[in-house]
N, C-alpha and C positions, 0 to 999 in steps of 0.2 A: 504493500499499500501506500509504503513514501519514496519508494518509485517514482508511484507513478504519480504521487504528488511533486515530487522535481521536476520529470515533464511537465507536469501542466503549469508552471512556476515558467517552467520557460518559456512555455508557447501563452505568459501571459493568460492563461485562465484559472476559470475561480471555477465555476463546472464541469461536474463532467458526470456523462451517463456509462451505466457501467448494463452491457449483458450478453451470461455465459451460459445460454443453456436452461440448467435450470437455477441459475442464480442473477436476480438482478437486481440493481442497489444505487447508488447516486455518492459521489466524490463531491466535496464541498472544501474549499480554504477562506480563510477568513482570511477579509481583505484589510493590504497595510492601513493604521493610521485609523481605525472604523474604531469607535465606542463598543468594548461585548453586547449581543443582543442576545434574546432566543432562537433557537433554529428551530422551523416547523416541517415534516416531513410527509406523506404520504404517499398509500401504495393501490394502486389493486391489481388485475390480472398476470396484468405484459407489463407496467412502467412504475417508475419512482419518482414521485416528482417536489420540491422545492415550494414548501408555505409561505404564508404572509402569517403570524403568528397570533396576529390580531383580529385580521379578518376573514384569513382562509380555512381553522385549524376547525375549527366546528362543521366541514362540507358531511356527504354523505361517504365519503368514501371510507371501504371496510376495513380503513387501516390505515393509523398516525399517528407520530411519536414524535414529541418535542423532546429538544435537548438544552438545561436552561443554558445559560453565561455562563455559570459559574463553573462546571464545565471546561470549557474553553479556555478560562480562567487559567484554570489550574493547569489545563495543558500545555500551554504559550509558558505559564512559569516554566512547568518541567523542561519544553523541550528548547524554552530560551529564542524561540521563534514562533511566523503568524501557525495560528490553530488551523488544523483541520478535522473532518470529518467522515467516516467511512459508513453506510449503513450498507447491509449487503442483506438480502431472502435469499433461503435457500431451501429448497425444495425437498421433500422426502431425508432428507438431513437427519442418521443417526436413529429412527422409525421405527426401532427395534419392538418386537410381538409384548413386551415389558411397558409398552410405553402408547401413550396414543393423545397425538398432539394435534394439537388442532386445526384443522384444512391443512395438513399435516408440512406447514410452514419453519422456519426457523430463523431468527436473525441476531445478526451478526453485530459491533457496534464497537469499532475503533478511531482514538484519536490518538492513536499513536504514541500514548501514556498511560500509564496505570493511571484509574479515575476514579475513587470509592471515596464512599462517606460523606456524600453531597447531600447538602442541608436544605436543597433544591433539587427532588427526585426528577430522573426522568421515568416521562409520562407516557407511559404507552394502549392506545387506541383500538378498539377493535371490535365490530358489531359485526353481528352473526345473526342471520336471520334462521327463527324456531330451533332457541336453545333449551337441548330440554338436558347440559350437564352439568353440572356444576366447574368452573372452571381454577385454578392454579396455574399463577402466573411462577415460573422456574426460570435456572439460571445455570451456563457451566462454565467452567471458569476457562474453556476451550486447552486445557490440557490435562494427562493420559486416559481412562477413559470415559466417557462418553455417560455422565451422570449429574443427572435433574436435580438442583438441591431449590427451595423454598427462601434461603440465605437470604437478607435486603433486597428481597421482593415484597411489595404487599399488593393482593387483588381487590378489589372493589367487580363485583359482576349487577348491573341491574337491567333487571329485563333482558335485554338481547344485548347489552355492552357491556363491555371489560374494559376494566382500565389498570391499568401494570404500573406501580406505581414502585422506583429500582433506584437505588441510590451508589449505584457503582455501573460498568462499560463492563458488556462482556456477548456471551451466546445469550439470547433470547427466546421461550417459547411458550406457549399457551399449554398445560395438559387438563383434558376433559376427565372429570369423571362422574359417574351418574349418579343422577340427583339425591336418589334413593341411599345412597354412602354417604351424603356428608359428614355423617357425623357418624358411622360403621362403618364395619368391614368384616369382610369375608374369611375366618381364621382356618373354617373346617374345607376350603374350595379345591386343596390340594387333594386330598385326602378321599372326597368325594365324589370327585373325577376320576381322582385312580380308580376307586373301587366300580364306577360302575363300566368303565371305557374295560376291564377283567370281565365285570359279568357280563357287558356284551363279545366282545372278544370270543368267551367261552359260550356264549348264546349261539354266536353265530358259527363259531367252529364245527357244534353239533348240528346243528341246522343243515349244514353244508354239507358233513356227511352221511345225513339224513336223505336230504336233495339228490347225492350222487350215488349212492345206495337205491333208493328207486331207478330212474332215471336207465341206472344201469343192468339190475338186475328186475326189476317188476314189473317196468313199465308198459310191457306187453299183456300180462294178466292183473294190470292194476280196475276196481272196482271206483264207482263210482265214491264209497267213504275215505276209499286211500287220492283220490284227486283232489279233492279238498281238502283234503289237508294236505295237498303236498302244493297246493293254493296258500292255503294259510302259512307253510312254511319257508315260502317263499313272501309274501309282505314284511315277517318277522325276519327274514335275513338283507332282507331292504334297507328294514325299517334303521336293524342294527347296523348296517354300513354306514349309511346317511348317518349316526348321530358319532359314529368315532371319528369319522372324517368332517366330522360342521366344523370342530375349533381350528383343521387346520386351514381351512376353507377360508374362515370369517378373517382368518388373519395376515389374508395375501388382500385385505382392507378392496377387492374389488367386485363395488355391488353387485353386477352381473352373477355372478359365482355366487355369492351370498343368496342373494335371494333364491337362485336358481335350489342349492342346496336343503335351503331350508326346508324350500313348494316340495324336494320329493321325500324330504324328513316329517315335514308333519300328511302330504301324501300319503307315505308308506302305513303310518300311525293311522291314520283313519281306514287303510284298506285293511291293518289286520284287526280292525275291532269290526267291519264289515263280514270278513270270513271267517268270526266266529259268529256273530250272527248267523252267517249262511250253515255254519257246523250245527250250529241248535236246532234253525230252520227243519235241516237234510235228514236232521234225529228225530225230529216229529215227527217228520212225511213216513221217515222207515220200521219205524214202532209205534207210530201213534195213528197215523191214517194212513195204513197200508192198503188199501185199495185203488188211493191216489194214482195217477196214470197224467204223467207231463212232457207232451211233445216238447224232442229238442231241450232239456232237462239241464244236461252239461253247460250245452251251451248261454243258455240265459241265467245261471248261477253263475258262471263266467264274468258273464256280458256287467250280471251285477255286482260282482266283487270287484272286480277293475276299474269301474266303468262310475258307479255310485256316486264314491271321495272325490271325483274328480271335476264338480261345479262346482266344490265345496273353496278346491285350492285358489281354482283361477281366479274366483271372485274374490278370495285376499291378495291375492300377488295384482290384480288391476286395480286395486283402491292405495296399493303399494303399505301394505304392510308387515310385509317380513323386509324385515331388517338387520342390523348388526347391536345386539345387546350389549353390555361390556360391565365388567367389577372391577376396582381395585379388589387387591389383597393385601390382605397385612403386610404381604412381605412386600409390598409396593408396587407389583406384576401387576396386569390388565389381560384381563380375561374376556374371550369377546366367544357371543356365538352365534349366530341368522336364525330368527328364529321371530313369533306372534310379538306384535311393538303393542298391539292395542288389548290394553286387556280383558273387554268386553266381548269381545271376537275371539281370546284367545280363553276365557271361560266357555261362556257360552257354547261356541265351538268343542271345544275338546270336551268338557265336563257335560256336555249334554246331549254328544254322540255317544259318548259311551255309556251314560246312565242309560239310555234307549234301550241300547244290546243288552246290560247288566238288567234292564226289568223282563226282557224278554229273554231273554237264556235262564234267569233265576227260574219264571216262572217255567218253562220245559223242563227245566232238571228238576223241579219238583212235581209235577207229571210221571217224568221218566223217573225221576225215586220211589212215586205214591210203587207205580207200575212193578217196578222191581222190588220190595216189599210184598207185592200183594203175589207173583209167583216165585216167590218164597216160602209163604204160608200153604200153598199149593204144592209146595217140591217136598212141603214137609210134610203133608199127612201121606203124600206118597210114596215118604222113605228116599226121595232124593235128596236132600237141603247139601247144600251147601258149603261149603265151610265159608266160617270167617276173613281169612283171608282173600279169600274169591270176589267176595266179597264189596270187602276196602277197598280192593286194585281194581273193581269197575266204579267205586263213586267217583273215589279220583280219580280213572280216569277222564268222567264226567269232567271234572271242577278245569280238568285240561283243555279240554276239546272243547268249552263254552267259557274261555277264558277268563273264570274267576281267581284263577291267581296273577292275571295282569292287571289286576284290581290297585295288588296289591305293588306289581311294581312302575305298575304306573304311579300311585303316590310315592313310594321311595326318588323313584328319581324325577318328577314333580320335584319332592322337597329339594332333591342337589340341584336342583337347575334353579330355583327360589335358593336358595343356597347361592347363585354364583348372581343371583340376581337381585337379593334383599326382601322385603316385607312389601316393597310399593307393589301395586299389580303393574305398571306403567314397565314396570323393571323388571319384571319376570318372567320367565318363561315354562314349557314342561315339557318331558319327550315322555318316550316307553320304550321299553326296552324285555325282551323274556327268555330267562332261562331255556335249555331247551329240553322240550316234551318229554316225559316217562315215556318210553318206545313198550313198554315192560308190559305197561299199566293197559297204553291204547287198546293192545291185542287182544284184551277181551273183550273190549267195544265191537272188534271188527271177526270175530269168529264167529 
């Protein structure tokens, strides 16, 4: 920067614009024999401008900064020559997974001298539409590993405006923290995430084995019940895969990819619910309404299982409610997930959808359980009473087939995601995973 200043002095220039791709800025030299005054600057998407502090500072510019005259006095005394200031804006500088920088922008300010302990602070103002985060003004001294600190900076946030007041010169940025976590963090986030990931991984492993064995060994002789079960396995496998890859996609900060993975996660969850509903419906038609004949039965229920959730996720995507949810952990890390941001949609659709399935499957379960008890009594009179172990395995199989255990996993994972995004419904999300079904238990139902 000093070499650029000398080059400008040779050419009798007092200001210059800097444009180096992702880095833009302005370099200004204080004029000779002029009284020290405040200097103000603003920046939009493509250019940085010099402002009149008296008349231009209160503009609609998304970013502006005021350098107090005290900073120029200190720079001139230390350098023993004319003071200058260089302001640079960096895109994507140090935006690692453990930080969430507002607009991915970092600002560096240099005056060729060490400037600190200012009585008149450097004031940086940012205007941001639809602010749903708590802002925190931070700085980095430019040495060693990138580590943001709030030392020497104060943050004032009013509606959609952020004002950073700092008593020193260095690199500055604004970190975004979810509003719900303003006074608390998620101390168990890492543990919950690890447990959930392990559970999803195990579930996906056994589901994949079951699907592989079916398509390799039993596809030719599959009956309707087995085909329904395999469709259920596919939806659960897709659900686990979407959940396991969700955070990685969110960390790319690609909005299109985030919307896509959130849509896939939500679709696979609703599809899983639907296939549990179909499983209960099939058992009802098979065991209770035995004389009912439906043409193209498998084709119709396959369309129902995979198409029915589609309009729901398309509608949510069309209103832009699949977004990135963020939480700052106790270790100062940022966790991201692509999910539904509207709490009313989140709870109405997910809880409402599952409740409907749960009520239906509960009714079918009670009906089938009643038939099993009645059949047991009849066999007891004939001396053909089944063992308690076989009856218990049959009941457990019905629990698995009708998704009753899915409610427990939904509750567990929902609390895990709530742990990610705190108690505020706008910062919460939910997802579902399912541990592999007990294949030995299922055999009793299909015999």
